[in-house]
C-alpha positions as CSV (number, residue, x, y, z in Angstrom):
1,M,-11.7,20.6,-3.3
2,V,-13.0,21.8,-0.1
3,A,-13.2,18.4,1.7
4,Q,-10.1,17.3,-0.5
5,H,-12.0,14.0,-1.5
6,P,-14.7,13.2,-3.9
7,P,-18.2,13.9,-2.7
8,F,-19.1,10.4,-4.1
9,T,-18.2,7.8,-6.9
10,A,-20.7,8.5,-9.6
11,A,-23.6,10.8,-10.0
12,Q,-26.2,8.2,-10.2
13,P,-29.1,7.2,-7.8
14,S,-27.5,3.8,-7.0
15,D,-24.6,5.7,-5.4
16,P,-25.2,5.6,-1.7
17,F,-23.8,9.4,-1.4
18,Y,-25.1,10.6,-4.3
19,R,-28.8,9.0,-3.9
20,C,-28.9,11.3,-0.4
21,L,-28.5,14.4,-2.6
22,A,-31.2,13.1,-5.3
23,G,-33.5,12.2,-2.5
24,K,-33.2,15.7,-1.0
25,R,-31.6,14.0,2.0
26,G,-28.7,16.6,2.3
27,D,-28.7,16.4,5.9
28,I,-27.7,12.7,5.9
29,F,-25.0,13.5,2.8
30,W,-23.6,16.5,4.7
31,R,-23.8,14.7,8.4
32,T,-21.9,11.8,6.8
33,H,-18.9,14.0,4.7
34,C,-18.5,16.1,8.3
35,K,-18.0,12.7,10.4
36,N,-13.8,13.2,10.5
37,K,-13.8,16.8,9.6
38,E,-12.1,19.4,11.8
39,G,-15.1,21.2,13.5
40,G,-17.5,18.3,12.6
41,E,-20.7,19.3,11.3
42,A,-19.4,23.2,11.1
43,F,-16.8,22.3,8.5
44,F,-19.1,23.1,5.7
45,S,-20.8,26.4,6.0
46,E,-24.8,26.8,4.8
47,E,-23.9,28.6,1.9
48,F,-21.4,26.1,0.7
49,K,-23.8,23.1,1.1
50,D,-26.6,25.2,-0.7
51,L,-24.3,25.9,-3.5
52,M,-23.4,22.0,-3.6
53,E,-26.8,21.0,-3.5
54,S,-27.9,23.1,-6.2
55,M,-25.3,22.1,-8.6
56,L,-25.5,18.5,-8.0
57,K,-29.4,18.0,-8.6
58,L,-30.5,14.9,-10.0
59,E,-32.5,16.4,-13.0
60,P,-29.9,18.5,-15.1
61,S,-32.5,21.1,-16.0
62,H,-33.0,22.0,-12.3
63,R,-29.1,22.6,-11.7
64,A,-27.7,26.1,-11.3
65,T,-26.2,27.5,-14.3
66,I,-23.0,29.0,-14.6
67,Q,-24.2,32.7,-13.6
68,D,-26.1,31.1,-10.6
69,V,-23.1,29.7,-9.4
70,L,-21.0,33.3,-10.2
71,E,-23.8,35.0,-8.3
72,H,-24.2,32.5,-5.4
73,P,-23.3,34.1,-2.0
74,W,-20.7,31.9,-1.4
75,M,-18.5,32.5,-4.7
76,K,-18.8,36.2,-3.2
77,G,-17.2,35.4,0.2
78,E,-13.6,36.5,1.2
79,V,-11.0,34.6,-0.6
80,P,-7.2,35.1,0.4
81,A,-4.8,37.6,-1.0
82,L,-2.6,36.0,-3.8
83,E,0.5,36.7,-1.5
84,K,-1.2,34.6,1.2
85,V,-1.9,31.7,-1.0
86,I,1.6,31.8,-2.5
87,A,3.0,31.6,0.9
88,E,0.8,28.7,1.7
89,F,1.4,26.8,-1.1
90,S,5.6,27.5,-0.6
91,R,4.7,26.0,3.1
92,R,2.9,22.9,2.1
93,D,6.0,22.3,-0.8
94,I,8.3,22.3,2.0
95,V,6.6,19.9,4.3
96,V,6.0,17.5,1.4
97,K,9.7,17.7,0.4
98,E,10.8,17.1,4.0
99,Q,8.2,14.1,4.2
100,M,9.8,12.9,0.5
101,E,13.2,13.1,2.0
102,S,12.4,11.5,5.3
103,D,10.9,8.5,3.4
104,R,13.8,8.3,0.8
105,Q,16.2,8.0,3.9
106,A,13.9,5.5,5.5
107,K,13.8,3.3,2.5
108,S,17.8,3.8,1.9
109,L,18.3,2.6,5.4
110,E,16.0,-0.5,5.2
111,K,17.6,-1.7,1.6
112,A,21.0,-1.2,3.6
113,K,19.9,-3.1,6.2
114,A,18.4,-5.9,3.9
115,L,21.8,-5.7,1.8
116,D,23.9,-6.1,5.0
117,A,21.5,-9.4,6.3
118,R,22.1,-11.1,3.0
119,K,26.1,-10.7,3.3
120,K,25.7,-12.6,6.6
121,V,24.8,-16.2,5.5
122,M,24.7,-19.2,8.0
123,R,26.5,-22.5,6.9
124,S,26.8,-25.8,8.1
125,G,27.0,-26.1,12.0
126,G,25.8,-22.6,12.3
127,V,28.9,-20.9,11.4
128,E,28.5,-17.4,10.1
129,I,30.3,-16.1,7.0
130,E,31.3,-12.5,7.5
131,D,30.8,-9.6,5.1
132,D,34.3,-9.9,3.4
133,I,33.6,-13.1,1.4
134,K,31.8,-12.0,-1.9
135,M,28.2,-13.5,-2.5
136,E,29.8,-15.1,-5.7
137,N,31.8,-17.7,-3.8
138,L,28.8,-18.9,-2.6
139,A,27.9,-20.6,-5.6
140,P,25.6,-23.9,-5.2
141,S,27.7,-27.0,-4.2
142,K,25.4,-29.3,-6.6
143,K,24.0,-29.5,-9.6
144,I,21.0,-27.5,-10.8
145,D,19.0,-28.7,-13.5
146,C,17.1,-26.0,-15.7
147,Y,13.8,-25.4,-14.4
148,E,11.0,-27.5,-16.2
149,K,7.2,-27.4,-15.1
150,L,5.7,-30.4,-14.1
151,F,2.0,-30.2,-13.8
152,A,0.5,-31.2,-10.6
153,T,3.1,-33.5,-9.4
154,N,5.4,-31.1,-7.2
155,T,5.1,-28.4,-4.6
156,E,7.0,-25.5,-6.1
157,F,8.7,-22.5,-4.7
158,F,11.1,-19.9,-5.9
159,S,13.6,-18.4,-3.8
160,T,16.8,-16.1,-4.2
161,Y,19.0,-17.8,-1.6
162,N,21.5,-19.9,-1.7
163,P,20.0,-23.8,-2.3
164,D,22.5,-24.9,0.1
165,M,21.0,-22.8,2.6
166,I,17.5,-23.8,1.9
167,Q,18.3,-27.7,1.6
168,E,20.1,-27.1,5.1
169,A,17.2,-25.1,6.8
170,I,14.5,-27.9,5.4
171,C,17.1,-30.6,7.1
172,N,17.5,-28.7,10.5
173,H,13.6,-28.3,10.8
174,L,13.0,-32.2,9.9
175,Q,15.7,-33.1,12.7
176,K,14.1,-30.7,15.1
177,I,10.9,-32.0,14.7
178,G,12.0,-35.7,14.5
179,I,11.6,-36.6,11.2
180,Q,13.8,-39.1,9.3
181,F,15.0,-37.9,5.7
182,K,17.7,-38.8,3.5
183,V,19.5,-35.9,0.9
184,N,20.6,-36.6,-2.2
185,A,24.3,-36.3,-2.9
186,D,24.2,-35.0,-6.2
187,K,21.1,-33.0,-6.4
188,Y,18.9,-30.7,-3.9
189,K,16.5,-33.5,-3.1
190,V,15.0,-34.3,0.6
191,K,13.1,-37.3,1.0
192,F,10.9,-37.7,4.0
193,T,7.6,-39.0,5.1
194,M,5.4,-37.1,6.8
195,V,2.0,-38.5,8.6
196,S,-0.9,-36.3,9.3
197,K,-2.1,-36.9,13.1
198,D,-5.7,-35.8,12.1
């Protein structure tokens, strides 16, 4: 709770962090855990380190009892008044809610941009179709067969784009790189041959 992250993954000698405590090398454990903390090695007080090491010993019979923990100097140190705790949690609640609202607005804006981009569709000859044309009017112009899995014979990909757009993009690219191709008049098929230069 003090560090805002767990001290180790598992209380086993195989865990690299716990191994430091089990092997009485608390100095390495604390130096590692202080690296990115405000104040560096002074982040954890000596009393806190002593309490944690006494509670996390490898041998259970050597660990501090509940009574030992309650009587430890760190446990008897200053604590904030209830009003201060409530004020701090209220402040944090506001910060978290503001961040969540900011994230929600950013996500909403991204969705709106993506939706706007989908509404503008490029057609043959690079003519842009404007927003006022409904997407349902952009039905595929050719027959589409039901999908049937053909094992290891085709390279397959799936898309929510209009198939006319995909076919056009493929043909434009093949034309740009100088590859001859044939387009099937009835189905979404583009035949071409590519030769590797390797």
